mmCIF file as Biopython writes it, N, C-alpha, C and O atoms, coordinates in Angstrom:
data_model
#
loop_
_atom_site.group_PDB
_atom_site.id
_atom_site.type_symbol
_atom_site.label_atom_id
_atom_site.label_alt_id
_atom_site.label_comp_id
_atom_site.label_asym_id
_atom_site.label_entity_id
_atom_site.label_seq_id
_atom_site.pdbx_PDB_ins_code
_atom_site.Cartn_x
_atom_site.Cartn_y
_atom_site.Cartn_z
_atom_site.occupancy
_atom_site.B_iso_or_equiv
_atom_site.auth_seq_id
_atom_site.auth_asym_id
_atom_site.pdbx_PDB_model_num
ATOM 1   N N  . MET A ? 1  ? -117.547 -40.785 -72.709 1.0 0.0 1  A 1 
ATOM 2   C CA . MET A ? 1  ? -116.179 -40.933 -73.457 1.0 0.0 1  A 1 
ATOM 3   C C  . MET A ? 1  ? -115.130 -40.644 -72.424 1.0 0.0 1  A 1 
ATOM 4   O O  . MET A ? 1  ? -115.228 -39.728 -71.608 1.0 0.0 1  A 1 
ATOM 5   N N  . CYS A ? 2  ? -114.223 -41.393 -72.497 1.0 0.0 2  A 1 
ATOM 6   C CA . CYS A ? 2  ? -113.092 -41.632 -71.770 1.0 0.0 2  A 1 
ATOM 7   C C  . CYS A ? 2  ? -111.922 -40.637 -72.402 1.0 0.0 2  A 1 
ATOM 8   O O  . CYS A ? 2  ? -111.722 -40.819 -73.602 1.0 0.0 2  A 1 
ATOM 9   N N  . VAL A ? 3  ? -111.207 -39.720 -71.828 1.0 0.0 3  A 1 
ATOM 10  C CA . VAL A ? 3  ? -110.114 -39.100 -72.362 1.0 0.0 3  A 1 
ATOM 11  C C  . VAL A ? 3  ? -108.925 -39.512 -71.702 1.0 0.0 3  A 1 
ATOM 12  O O  . VAL A ? 3  ? -108.847 -39.454 -70.475 1.0 0.0 3  A 1 
ATOM 13  N N  . GLN A ? 4  ? -107.830 -39.995 -72.535 1.0 0.0 4  A 1 
ATOM 14  C CA . GLN A ? 4  ? -106.591 -40.479 -71.835 1.0 0.0 4  A 1 
ATOM 15  C C  . GLN A ? 4  ? -105.501 -39.753 -72.668 1.0 0.0 4  A 1 
ATOM 16  O O  . GLN A ? 4  ? -105.527 -39.582 -73.886 1.0 0.0 4  A 1 
ATOM 17  N N  . MET A ? 5  ? -104.446 -39.316 -71.712 1.0 0.0 5  A 1 
ATOM 18  C CA . MET A ? 5  ? -103.321 -38.884 -72.329 1.0 0.0 5  A 1 
ATOM 19  C C  . MET A ? 5  ? -102.328 -39.748 -72.186 1.0 0.0 5  A 1 
ATOM 20  O O  . MET A ? 5  ? -102.434 -40.609 -71.313 1.0 0.0 5  A 1 
ATOM 21  N N  . SER A ? 6  ? -101.144 -39.692 -73.029 1.0 0.0 6  A 1 
ATOM 22  C CA . SER A ? 6  ? -100.164 -40.632 -73.131 1.0 0.0 6  A 1 
ATOM 23  C C  . SER A ? 6  ? -98.914  -39.793 -73.521 1.0 0.0 6  A 1 
ATOM 24  O O  . SER A ? 6  ? -99.023  -38.757 -74.178 1.0 0.0 6  A 1 
ATOM 25  N N  . ILE A ? 7  ? -97.796  -40.253 -73.115 1.0 0.0 7  A 1 
ATOM 26  C CA . ILE A ? 7  ? -96.233  -39.852 -73.571 1.0 0.0 7  A 1 
ATOM 27  C C  . ILE A ? 7  ? -95.827  -41.021 -74.513 1.0 0.0 7  A 1 
ATOM 28  O O  . ILE A ? 7  ? -95.914  -42.196 -74.154 1.0 0.0 7  A 1 
ATOM 29  N N  . VAL A ? 8  ? -95.381  -40.639 -75.736 1.0 0.0 8  A 1 
ATOM 30  C CA . VAL A ? 8  ? -94.908  -41.381 -76.551 1.0 0.0 8  A 1 
ATOM 31  C C  . VAL A ? 8  ? -93.440  -40.842 -77.023 1.0 0.0 8  A 1 
ATOM 32  O O  . VAL A ? 8  ? -93.149  -39.727 -77.455 1.0 0.0 8  A 1 
ATOM 33  N N  . PHE A ? 9  ? -92.621  -41.963 -76.810 1.0 0.0 9  A 1 
ATOM 34  C CA . PHE A ? 9  ? -91.450  -41.776 -76.741 1.0 0.0 9  A 1 
ATOM 35  C C  . PHE A ? 9  ? -90.462  -42.109 -78.073 1.0 0.0 9  A 1 
ATOM 36  O O  . PHE A ? 9  ? -89.232  -42.150 -78.043 1.0 0.0 9  A 1 
ATOM 37  N N  . SER A ? 10 ? -91.290  -42.325 -79.198 1.0 0.0 10 A 1 
ATOM 38  C CA . SER A ? 10 ? -90.593  -42.751 -80.565 1.0 0.0 10 A 1 
ATOM 39  C C  . SER A ? 10 ? -91.594  -42.759 -81.666 1.0 0.0 10 A 1 
ATOM 40  O O  . SER A ? 10 ? -92.782  -42.685 -81.349 1.0 0.0 10 A 1 
ATOM 41  N N  . GLU A ? 11 ? -91.268  -42.839 -82.900 1.0 0.0 11 A 1 
ATOM 42  C CA . GLU A ? 11 ? -92.402  -42.774 -83.883 1.0 0.0 11 A 1 
ATOM 43  C C  . GLU A ? 11 ? -93.300  -44.160 -83.784 1.0 0.0 11 A 1 
ATOM 44  O O  . GLU A ? 11 ? -94.521  -44.212 -83.930 1.0 0.0 11 A 1 
ATOM 45  N N  . LYS A ? 12 ? -92.403  -45.290 -83.498 1.0 0.0 12 A 1 
ATOM 46  C CA . LYS A ? 12 ? -93.117  -46.645 -83.279 1.0 0.0 12 A 1 
ATOM 47  C C  . LYS A ? 12 ? -94.092  -46.561 -82.378 1.0 0.0 12 A 1 
ATOM 48  O O  . LYS A ? 12 ? -94.970  -47.412 -82.523 1.0 0.0 12 A 1 
ATOM 49  N N  . GLY A ? 13 ? -94.263  -45.619 -81.264 1.0 0.0 13 A 1 
ATOM 50  C CA . GLY A ? 13 ? -95.386  -45.541 -80.362 1.0 0.0 13 A 1 
ATOM 51  C C  . GLY A ? 13 ? -96.372  -44.952 -81.002 1.0 0.0 13 A 1 
ATOM 52  O O  . GLY A ? 13 ? -97.477  -45.294 -80.583 1.0 0.0 13 A 1 
ATOM 53  N N  . LEU A ? 14 ? -96.377  -44.330 -81.706 1.0 0.0 14 A 1 
ATOM 54  C CA . LEU A ? 14 ? -97.437  -43.574 -82.530 1.0 0.0 14 A 1 
ATOM 55  C C  . LEU A ? 14 ? -98.610  -44.466 -82.959 1.0 0.0 14 A 1 
ATOM 56  O O  . LEU A ? 14 ? -99.765  -44.055 -83.068 1.0 0.0 14 A 1 
ATOM 57  N N  . LYS A ? 15 ? -98.200  -45.756 -83.200 1.0 0.0 15 A 1 
ATOM 58  C CA . LYS A ? 15 ? -99.329  -46.607 -83.846 1.0 0.0 15 A 1 
ATOM 59  C C  . LYS A ? 15 ? -100.335 -46.891 -82.770 1.0 0.0 15 A 1 
ATOM 60  O O  . LYS A ? 15 ? -101.470 -47.236 -83.099 1.0 0.0 15 A 1 
ATOM 61  N N  . ASP A ? 16 ? -100.023 -46.779 -81.582 1.0 0.0 16 A 1 
ATOM 62  C CA . ASP A ? 16 ? -101.179 -46.929 -80.545 1.0 0.0 16 A 1 
ATOM 63  C C  . ASP A ? 16 ? -101.861 -45.688 -80.148 1.0 0.0 16 A 1 
ATOM 64  O O  . ASP A ? 16 ? -102.762 -45.653 -79.310 1.0 0.0 16 A 1 
ATOM 65  N N  . ALA A ? 17 ? -101.440 -44.767 -80.723 1.0 0.0 17 A 1 
ATOM 66  C CA . ALA A ? 17 ? -102.486 -43.355 -80.491 1.0 0.0 17 A 1 
ATOM 67  C C  . ALA A ? 17 ? -103.806 -43.783 -81.353 1.0 0.0 17 A 1 
ATOM 68  O O  . ALA A ? 17 ? -103.773 -44.571 -82.297 1.0 0.0 17 A 1 
ATOM 69  N N  . SER A ? 18 ? -104.875 -43.180 -80.902 1.0 0.0 18 A 1 
ATOM 70  C CA . SER A ? 18 ? -106.073 -43.295 -81.504 1.0 0.0 18 A 1 
ATOM 71  C C  . SER A ? 18 ? -106.613 -41.539 -81.784 1.0 0.0 18 A 1 
ATOM 72  O O  . SER A ? 18 ? -106.506 -40.571 -81.030 1.0 0.0 18 A 1 
ATOM 73  N N  . VAL A ? 19 ? -107.086 -41.619 -82.889 1.0 0.0 19 A 1 
ATOM 74  C CA . VAL A ? 19 ? -107.672 -40.223 -83.646 1.0 0.0 19 A 1 
ATOM 75  C C  . VAL A ? 19 ? -109.016 -40.106 -83.160 1.0 0.0 19 A 1 
ATOM 76  O O  . VAL A ? 19 ? -109.683 -41.096 -82.861 1.0 0.0 19 A 1 
ATOM 77  N N  . PRO A ? 20 ? -109.434 -38.930 -83.071 1.0 0.0 20 A 1 
ATOM 78  C CA . PRO A ? 20 ? -108.798 -37.507 -83.028 1.0 0.0 20 A 1 
ATOM 79  C C  . PRO A ? 20 ? -107.651 -37.508 -81.720 1.0 0.0 20 A 1 
ATOM 80  O O  . PRO A ? 20 ? -107.838 -38.120 -80.668 1.0 0.0 20 A 1 
ATOM 81  N N  . CYS A ? 21 ? -106.721 -36.880 -81.958 1.0 0.0 21 A 1 
ATOM 82  C CA . CYS A ? 21 ? -105.722 -36.849 -80.820 1.0 0.0 21 A 1 
ATOM 83  C C  . CYS A ? 21 ? -105.069 -35.250 -80.952 1.0 0.0 21 A 1 
ATOM 84  O O  . CYS A ? 21 ? -105.287 -34.493 -81.897 1.0 0.0 21 A 1 
ATOM 85  N N  . ILE A ? 22 ? -104.396 -35.012 -80.010 1.0 0.0 22 A 1 
ATOM 86  C CA . ILE A ? 22 ? -103.837 -33.721 -80.000 1.0 0.0 22 A 1 
ATOM 87  C C  . ILE A ? 22 ? -102.124 -34.019 -79.612 1.0 0.0 22 A 1 
ATOM 88  O O  . ILE A ? 22 ? -101.929 -34.698 -78.604 1.0 0.0 22 A 1 
ATOM 89  N N  . ALA A ? 23 ? -101.230 -33.659 -80.182 1.0 0.0 23 A 1 
ATOM 90  C CA . ALA A ? 23 ? -99.670  -33.933 -80.258 1.0 0.0 23 A 1 
ATOM 91  C C  . ALA A ? 23 ? -99.270  -32.622 -79.667 1.0 0.0 23 A 1 
ATOM 92  O O  . ALA A ? 23 ? -99.784  -31.548 -79.979 1.0 0.0 23 A 1 
ATOM 93  N N  . GLN A ? 24 ? -98.281  -32.790 -78.757 1.0 0.0 24 A 1 
ATOM 94  C CA . GLN A ? 24 ? -97.453  -31.499 -78.263 1.0 0.0 24 A 1 
ATOM 95  C C  . GLN A ? 24 ? -96.075  -32.190 -77.874 1.0 0.0 24 A 1 
ATOM 96  O O  . GLN A ? 24 ? -95.985  -33.380 -77.575 1.0 0.0 24 A 1 
ATOM 97  N N  . THR A ? 25 ? -95.051  -31.327 -77.914 1.0 0.0 25 A 1 
ATOM 98  C CA . THR A ? 25 ? -93.761  -31.779 -77.436 1.0 0.0 25 A 1 
ATOM 99  C C  . THR A ? 25 ? -93.596  -31.673 -76.034 1.0 0.0 25 A 1 
ATOM 100 O O  . THR A ? 25 ? -93.894  -30.681 -75.369 1.0 0.0 25 A 1 
ATOM 101 N N  . PHE A ? 26 ? -92.936  -33.106 -75.453 1.0 0.0 26 A 1 
ATOM 102 C CA . PHE A ? 26 ? -92.578  -33.168 -74.077 1.0 0.0 26 A 1 
ATOM 103 C C  . PHE A ? 26 ? -91.469  -32.388 -73.901 1.0 0.0 26 A 1 
ATOM 104 O O  . PHE A ? 26 ? -90.540  -32.394 -74.708 1.0 0.0 26 A 1 
ATOM 105 N N  . VAL A ? 27 ? -91.496  -31.487 -72.574 1.0 0.0 27 A 1 
ATOM 106 C CA . VAL A ? 27 ? -90.464  -30.505 -72.153 1.0 0.0 27 A 1 
ATOM 107 C C  . VAL A ? 27 ? -89.929  -31.189 -71.101 1.0 0.0 27 A 1 
ATOM 108 O O  . VAL A ? 27 ? -90.790  -31.682 -70.373 1.0 0.0 27 A 1 
ATOM 109 N N  . ASN A ? 28 ? -88.540  -31.433 -70.699 1.0 0.0 28 A 1 
ATOM 110 C CA . ASN A ? 28 ? -88.065  -32.049 -69.390 1.0 0.0 28 A 1 
ATOM 111 C C  . ASN A ? 28 ? -88.565  -30.759 -68.430 1.0 0.0 28 A 1 
ATOM 112 O O  . ASN A ? 28 ? -88.584  -29.560 -68.707 1.0 0.0 28 A 1 
ATOM 113 N N  . HIS A ? 29 ? -88.963  -31.461 -67.192 1.0 0.0 29 A 1 
ATOM 114 C CA . HIS A ? 29 ? -89.432  -30.364 -66.032 1.0 0.0 29 A 1 
ATOM 115 C C  . HIS A ? 29 ? -88.910  -30.700 -64.824 1.0 0.0 29 A 1 
ATOM 116 O O  . HIS A ? 29 ? -89.529  -30.193 -63.889 1.0 0.0 29 A 1 
ATOM 117 N N  . ASN A ? 30 ? -87.876  -31.461 -64.484 1.0 0.0 30 A 1 
ATOM 118 C CA . ASN A ? 30 ? -87.338  -31.699 -63.312 1.0 0.0 30 A 1 
ATOM 119 C C  . ASN A ? 30 ? -88.374  -32.615 -62.302 1.0 0.0 30 A 1 
ATOM 120 O O  . ASN A ? 30 ? -88.347  -32.526 -61.075 1.0 0.0 30 A 1 
ATOM 121 N N  . ALA A ? 31 ? -89.085  -33.313 -62.896 1.0 0.0 31 A 1 
ATOM 122 C CA . ALA A ? 31 ? -90.105  -33.944 -62.012 1.0 0.0 31 A 1 
ATOM 123 C C  . ALA A ? 31 ? -91.119  -33.217 -61.232 1.0 0.0 31 A 1 
ATOM 124 O O  . ALA A ? 31 ? -91.594  -33.764 -60.237 1.0 0.0 31 A 1 
ATOM 125 N N  . GLN A ? 32 ? -91.514  -31.994 -61.596 1.0 0.0 32 A 1 
ATOM 126 C CA . GLN A ? 32 ? -92.236  -31.114 -61.054 1.0 0.0 32 A 1 
ATOM 127 C C  . GLN A ? 32 ? -93.015  -30.529 -62.012 1.0 0.0 32 A 1 
ATOM 128 O O  . GLN A ? 32 ? -92.626  -30.134 -63.111 1.0 0.0 32 A 1 
ATOM 129 N N  . LEU A ? 33 ? -94.536  -30.466 -61.409 1.0 0.0 33 A 1 
ATOM 130 C CA . LEU A ? 33 ? -95.397  -29.625 -62.303 1.0 0.0 33 A 1 
ATOM 131 C C  . LEU A ? 33 ? -95.944  -28.446 -61.225 1.0 0.0 33 A 1 
ATOM 132 O O  . LEU A ? 33 ? -96.096  -28.622 -60.016 1.0 0.0 33 A 1 
ATOM 133 N N  . PHE A ? 34 ? -96.158  -27.410 -61.846 1.0 0.0 34 A 1 
ATOM 134 C CA . PHE A ? 34 ? -96.771  -26.035 -60.983 1.0 0.0 34 A 1 
ATOM 135 C C  . PHE A ? 34 ? -98.132  -25.981 -61.542 1.0 0.0 34 A 1 
ATOM 136 O O  . PHE A ? 34 ? -98.274  -25.970 -62.765 1.0 0.0 34 A 1 
ATOM 137 N N  . LYS A ? 35 ? -99.138  -25.947 -60.751 1.0 0.0 35 A 1 
ATOM 138 C CA . LYS A ? 35 ? -100.530 -25.661 -60.972 1.0 0.0 35 A 1 
ATOM 139 C C  . LYS A ? 35 ? -100.784 -24.175 -60.387 1.0 0.0 35 A 1 
ATOM 140 O O  . LYS A ? 35 ? -100.396 -23.900 -59.252 1.0 0.0 35 A 1 
ATOM 141 N N  . ILE A ? 36 ? -101.370 -23.337 -61.102 1.0 0.0 36 A 1 
ATOM 142 C CA . ILE A ? 36 ? -101.747 -22.000 -60.493 1.0 0.0 36 A 1 
ATOM 143 C C  . ILE A ? 36 ? -103.223 -21.951 -60.736 1.0 0.0 36 A 1 
ATOM 144 O O  . ILE A ? 36 ? -103.777 -22.200 -61.807 1.0 0.0 36 A 1 
ATOM 145 N N  . TYR A ? 37 ? -103.787 -21.603 -59.621 1.0 0.0 37 A 1 
ATOM 146 C CA . TYR A ? 37 ? -105.423 -21.569 -59.315 1.0 0.0 37 A 1 
ATOM 147 C C  . TYR A ? 37 ? -105.441 -19.773 -59.105 1.0 0.0 37 A 1 
ATOM 148 O O  . TYR A ? 37 ? -104.640 -19.051 -58.511 1.0 0.0 37 A 1 
ATOM 149 N N  . VAL A ? 38 ? -106.593 -19.464 -59.793 1.0 0.0 38 A 1 
ATOM 150 C CA . VAL A ? 38 ? -106.963 -17.861 -59.378 1.0 0.0 38 A 1 
ATOM 151 C C  . VAL A ? 38 ? -108.329 -17.953 -59.033 1.0 0.0 38 A 1 
ATOM 152 O O  . VAL A ? 38 ? -109.143 -18.560 -59.728 1.0 0.0 38 A 1 
ATOM 153 N N  . LEU A ? 39 ? -108.629 -17.323 -57.898 1.0 0.0 39 A 1 
ATOM 154 C CA . LEU A ? 39 ? -110.060 -17.357 -57.386 1.0 0.0 39 A 1 
ATOM 155 C C  . LEU A ? 39 ? -110.234 -15.868 -56.608 1.0 0.0 39 A 1 
ATOM 156 O O  . LEU A ? 39 ? -109.956 -15.463 -55.479 1.0 0.0 39 A 1 
ATOM 157 N N  . GLY A ? 40 ? -110.835 -15.275 -57.801 1.0 0.0 40 A 1 
ATOM 158 C CA . GLY A ? 40 ? -111.256 -13.582 -57.458 1.0 0.0 40 A 1 
ATOM 159 C C  . GLY A ? 40 ? -109.843 -13.088 -57.512 1.0 0.0 40 A 1 
ATOM 160 O O  . GLY A ? 40 ? -109.138 -13.315 -58.495 1.0 0.0 40 A 1 
ATOM 161 N N  . GLU A ? 41 ? -109.352 -12.309 -56.305 1.0 0.0 41 A 1 
ATOM 162 C CA . GLU A ? 41 ? -108.021 -11.487 -56.464 1.0 0.0 41 A 1 
ATOM 163 C C  . GLU A ? 41 ? -107.088 -12.444 -55.952 1.0 0.0 41 A 1 
ATOM 164 O O  . GLU A ? 41 ? -105.899 -12.137 -56.040 1.0 0.0 41 A 1 
ATOM 165 N N  . GLU A ? 42 ? -107.430 -13.691 -55.365 1.0 0.0 42 A 1 
ATOM 166 C CA . GLU A ? 42 ? -106.262 -14.477 -54.888 1.0 0.0 42 A 1 
ATOM 167 C C  . GLU A ? 42 ? -105.748 -15.525 -55.765 1.0 0.0 42 A 1 
ATOM 168 O O  . GLU A ? 42 ? -106.482 -16.093 -56.574 1.0 0.0 42 A 1 
ATOM 169 N N  . GLN A ? 43 ? -104.373 -15.828 -55.616 1.0 0.0 43 A 1 
ATOM 170 C CA . GLN A ? 43 ? -103.740 -16.599 -56.417 1.0 0.0 43 A 1 
ATOM 171 C C  . GLN A ? 43 ? -103.025 -17.582 -55.653 1.0 0.0 43 A 1 
ATOM 172 O O  . GLN A ? 43 ? -102.461 -17.249 -54.611 1.0 0.0 43 A 1 
ATOM 173 N N  . PHE A ? 44 ? -102.993 -18.987 -56.157 1.0 0.0 44 A 1 
ATOM 174 C CA . PHE A ? 44 ? -102.501 -20.297 -55.309 1.0 0.0 44 A 1 
ATOM 175 C C  . PHE A ? 44 ? -101.530 -20.740 -56.286 1.0 0.0 44 A 1 
ATOM 176 O O  . PHE A ? 44 ? -101.805 -20.736 -57.486 1.0 0.0 44 A 1 
ATOM 177 N N  . VAL A ? 45 ? -100.548 -21.073 -55.895 1.0 0.0 45 A 1 
ATOM 178 C CA . VAL A ? 45 ? -99.443  -21.999 -56.744 1.0 0.0 45 A 1 
ATOM 179 C C  . VAL A ? 45 ? -99.277  -23.399 -55.993 1.0 0.0 45 A 1 
ATOM 180 O O  . VAL A ? 45 ? -98.819  -23.476 -54.853 1.0 0.0 45 A 1 
ATOM 181 N N  . VAL A ? 46 ? -99.656  -24.395 -56.676 1.0 0.0 46 A 1 
ATOM 182 C CA . VAL A ? 46 ? -99.309  -25.766 -56.140 1.0 0.0 46 A 1 
ATOM 183 C C  . VAL A ? 46 ? -98.386  -26.389 -56.752 1.0 0.0 46 A 1 
ATOM 184 O O  . VAL A ? 46 ? -98.535  -26.455 -57.972 1.0 0.0 46 A 1 
ATOM 185 N N  . ARG A ? 47 ? -97.300  -26.965 -56.232 1.0 0.0 47 A 1 
ATOM 186 C CA . ARG A ? 47 ? -96.358  -27.776 -56.738 1.0 0.0 47 A 1 
ATOM 187 C C  . ARG A ? 47 ? -96.579  -29.411 -56.662 1.0 0.0 47 A 1 
ATOM 188 O O  . ARG A ? 47 ? -96.866  -29.932 -55.584 1.0 0.0 47 A 1 
ATOM 189 N N  . ARG A ? 48 ? -96.464  -30.015 -57.598 1.0 0.0 48 A 1 
ATOM 190 C CA . ARG A ? 48 ? -96.807  -31.368 -57.503 1.0 0.0 48 A 1 
ATOM 191 C C  . ARG A ? 48 ? -95.798  -32.331 -58.215 1.0 0.0 48 A 1 
ATOM 192 O O  . ARG A ? 48 ? -95.119  -31.845 -59.120 1.0 0.0 48 A 1 
ATOM 193 N N  . PRO A ? 49 ? -95.660  -33.461 -57.938 1.0 0.0 49 A 1 
ATOM 194 C CA . PRO A ? 49 ? -94.670  -34.383 -58.474 1.0 0.0 49 A 1 
ATOM 195 C C  . PRO A ? 49 ? -95.094  -34.724 -60.064 1.0 0.0 49 A 1 
ATOM 196 O O  . PRO A ? 49 ? -96.232  -34.551 -60.499 1.0 0.0 49 A 1 
ATOM 197 N N  . SER A ? 50 ? -94.174  -35.147 -60.704 1.0 0.0 50 A 1 
ATOM 198 C CA . SER A ? 50 ? -94.420  -35.680 -62.169 1.0 0.0 50 A 1 
ATOM 199 C C  . SER A ? 50 ? -93.380  -36.608 -62.329 1.0 0.0 50 A 1 
ATOM 200 O O  . SER A ? 50 ? -92.652  -37.042 -61.437 1.0 0.0 50 A 1 
ATOM 201 N N  . ILE A ? 51 ? -93.353  -36.965 -63.875 1.0 0.0 51 A 1 
ATOM 202 C CA . ILE A ? 51 ? -92.373  -38.072 -63.892 1.0 0.0 51 A 1 
ATOM 203 C C  . ILE A ? 51 ? -91.089  -37.684 -64.239 1.0 0.0 51 A 1 
ATOM 204 O O  . ILE A ? 51 ? -91.026  -36.543 -64.698 1.0 0.0 51 A 1 
ATOM 205 N N  . LYS A ? 52 ? -89.898  -38.384 -64.143 1.0 0.0 52 A 1 
ATOM 206 C CA . LYS A ? 52 ? -88.461  -37.742 -64.308 1.0 0.0 52 A 1 
ATOM 207 C C  . LYS A ? 52 ? -88.303  -37.191 -65.661 1.0 0.0 52 A 1 
ATOM 208 O O  . LYS A ? 52 ? -89.088  -37.451 -66.573 1.0 0.0 52 A 1 
ATOM 209 N N  . ASN A ? 53 ? -87.159  -36.337 -65.794 1.0 0.0 53 A 1 
ATOM 210 C CA . ASN A ? 53 ? -86.614  -36.175 -67.091 1.0 0.0 53 A 1 
ATOM 211 C C  . ASN A ? 53 ? -86.452  -37.295 -67.948 1.0 0.0 53 A 1 
ATOM 212 O O  . ASN A ? 53 ? -86.140  -38.388 -67.474 1.0 0.0 53 A 1 
ATOM 213 N N  . ILE A ? 54 ? -86.648  -37.118 -69.246 1.0 0.0 54 A 1 
ATOM 214 C CA . ILE A ? 54 ? -86.470  -38.194 -70.185 1.0 0.0 54 A 1 
ATOM 215 C C  . ILE A ? 54 ? -85.549  -37.694 -71.293 1.0 0.0 54 A 1 
ATOM 216 O O  . ILE A ? 54 ? -85.817  -36.711 -71.984 1.0 0.0 54 A 1 
ATOM 217 N N  . TYR A ? 55 ? -84.326  -38.513 -71.431 1.0 0.0 55 A 1 
ATOM 218 C CA . TYR A ? 55 ? -83.401  -38.178 -72.566 1.0 0.0 55 A 1 
ATOM 219 C C  . TYR A ? 55 ? -83.359  -39.266 -73.581 1.0 0.0 55 A 1 
ATOM 220 O O  . TYR A ? 55 ? -83.787  -40.417 -73.492 1.0 0.0 55 A 1 
ATOM 221 N N  . PRO A ? 56 ? -82.706  -38.616 -74.644 1.0 0.0 56 A 1 
ATOM 222 C CA . PRO A ? 56 ? -82.458  -39.835 -75.745 1.0 0.0 56 A 1 
ATOM 223 C C  . PRO A ? 56 ? -81.704  -40.631 -75.276 1.0 0.0 56 A 1 
ATOM 224 O O  . PRO A ? 56 ? -80.785  -40.298 -74.528 1.0 0.0 56 A 1 
ATOM 225 N N  . GLY A ? 57 ? -81.991  -42.044 -75.686 1.0 0.0 57 A 1 
ATOM 226 C CA . GLY A ? 57 ? -81.051  -43.259 -75.181 1.0 0.0 57 A 1 
ATOM 227 C C  . GLY A ? 57 ? -81.518  -43.704 -73.847 1.0 0.0 57 A 1 
ATOM 228 O O  . GLY A ? 57 ? -80.806  -44.586 -73.367 1.0 0.0 57 A 1 
ATOM 229 N N  . SER A ? 58 ? -82.565  -43.316 -73.089 1.0 0.0 58 A 1 
ATOM 230 C CA . SER A ? 58 ? -83.029  -43.860 -71.894 1.0 0.0 58 A 1 
ATOM 231 C C  . SER A ? 58 ? -83.574  -44.841 -72.060 1.0 0.0 58 A 1 
ATOM 232 O O  . SER A ? 58 ? -83.858  -45.154 -73.217 1.0 0.0 58 A 1 
ATOM 233 N N  . GLU A ? 59 ? -83.906  -45.648 -71.030 1.0 0.0 59 A 1 
ATOM 234 C CA . GLU A ? 59 ? -84.549  -46.887 -70.902 1.0 0.0 59 A 1 
ATOM 235 C C  . GLU A ? 59 ? -85.927  -46.737 -71.501 1.0 0.0 59 A 1 
ATOM 236 O O  . GLU A ? 59 ? -86.325  -47.709 -72.144 1.0 0.0 59 A 1 
ATOM 237 N N  . PHE A ? 60 ? -86.647  -45.793 -71.413 1.0 0.0 60 A 1 
ATOM 238 C CA . PHE A ? 60 ? -87.948  -45.603 -71.720 1.0 0.0 60 A 1 
ATOM 239 C C  . PHE A ? 60 ? -88.199  -45.353 -73.237 1.0 0.0 60 A 1 
ATOM 240 O O  . PHE A ? 60 ? -89.362  -45.401 -73.637 1.0 0.0 60 A 1 
ATOM 241 N N  . ILE A ? 61 ? -87.292  -45.117 -74.017 1.0 0.0 61 A 1 
ATOM 242 C CA . ILE A ? 61 ? -87.396  -44.290 -75.596 1.0 0.0 61 A 1 
ATOM 243 C C  . ILE A ? 61 ? -88.342  -45.314 -76.302 1.0 0.0 61 A 1 
ATOM 244 O O  . ILE A ? 61 ? -89.099  -44.841 -77.150 1.0 0.0 61 A 1 
ATOM 245 N N  . ASN A ? 62 ? -88.402  -46.836 -76.029 1.0 0.0 62 A 1 
ATOM 246 C CA . ASN A ? 62 ? -89.187  -47.600 -76.971 1.0 0.0 62 A 1 
ATOM 247 C C  . ASN A ? 62 ? -90.587  -47.688 -76.226 1.0 0.0 62 A 1 
ATOM 248 O O  . ASN A ? 62 ? -91.322  -48.530 -76.743 1.0 0.0 62 A 1 
ATOM 249 N N  . PHE A ? 63 ? -91.098  -47.069 -75.210 1.0 0.0 63 A 1 
ATOM 250 C CA . PHE A ? 63 ? -92.112  -47.228 -74.624 1.0 0.0 63 A 1 
ATOM 251 C C  . PHE A ? 63 ? -93.036  -46.230 -74.522 1.0 0.0 63 A 1 
ATOM 252 O O  . PHE A ? 63 ? -92.656  -45.107 -74.852 1.0 0.0 63 A 1 
ATOM 253 N N  . PHE A ? 64 ? -94.344  -46.391 -74.083 1.0 0.0 64 A 1 
ATOM 254 C CA . PHE A ? 64 ? -95.129  -45.138 -74.035 1.0 0.0 64 A 1 
ATOM 255 C C  . PHE A ? 64 ? -95.943  -45.302 -72.604 1.0 0.0 64 A 1 
ATOM 256 O O  . PHE A ? 64 ? -96.058  -46.406 -72.072 1.0 0.0 64 A 1 
ATOM 257 N N  . ILE A ? 65 ? -96.437  -44.228 -72.097 1.0 0.0 65 A 1 
ATOM 258 C CA . ILE A ? 65 ? -97.000  -44.017 -70.830 1.0 0.0 65 A 1 
ATOM 259 C C  . ILE A ? 65 ? -98.480  -43.578 -71.034 1.0 0.0 65 A 1 
ATOM 260 O O  . ILE A ? 65 ? -98.726  -42.698 -71.858 1.0 0.0 65 A 1 
ATOM 261 N N  . PHE A ? 66 ? -99.398  -44.118 -70.364 1.0 0.0 66 A 1 
ATOM 262 C CA . PHE A ? 66 ? -100.866 -43.719 -70.521 1.0 0.0 66 A 1 
ATOM 263 C C  . PHE A ? 66 ? -101.236 -43.331 -69.138 1.0 0.0 66 A 1 
ATOM 264 O O  . PHE A ? 66 ? -100.928 -43.970 -68.132 1.0 0.0 66 A 1 
ATOM 265 N N  . PHE A ? 67 ? -101.836 -42.369 -69.168 1.0 0.0 67 A 1 
ATOM 266 C CA . PHE A ? 67 ? -102.455 -41.620 -67.778 1.0 0.0 67 A 1 
ATOM 267 C C  . PHE A ? 67 ? -103.678 -40.991 -67.990 1.0 0.0 67 A 1 
ATOM 268 O O  . PHE A ? 67 ? -104.141 -40.834 -69.120 1.0 0.0 67 A 1 
ATOM 269 N N  . ASN A ? 68 ? -104.333 -40.552 -66.777 1.0 0.0 68 A 1 
ATOM 270 C CA . ASN A ? 68 ? -105.580 -39.700 -66.963 1.0 0.0 68 A 1 
ATOM 271 C C  . ASN A ? 68 ? -105.266 -38.261 -66.190 1.0 0.0 68 A 1 
ATOM 272 O O  . ASN A ? 68 ? -106.114 -37.368 -66.179 1.0 0.0 68 A 1 
#
């Protein structure tokens, strides 16, 4: 079974979603993700790049992005 994630920018893009699926709101995050790992008593924070902020009217609004 292949699990794929996507970002849908409009209701029109929902036609390409397959069910079952989970939907959640995209929150702008300044192109950064923070991953937190806990191993025993130790904690590690890793910052990694992500997609840029998306605003209404942007060039991406009629598209969708698939990723793993």
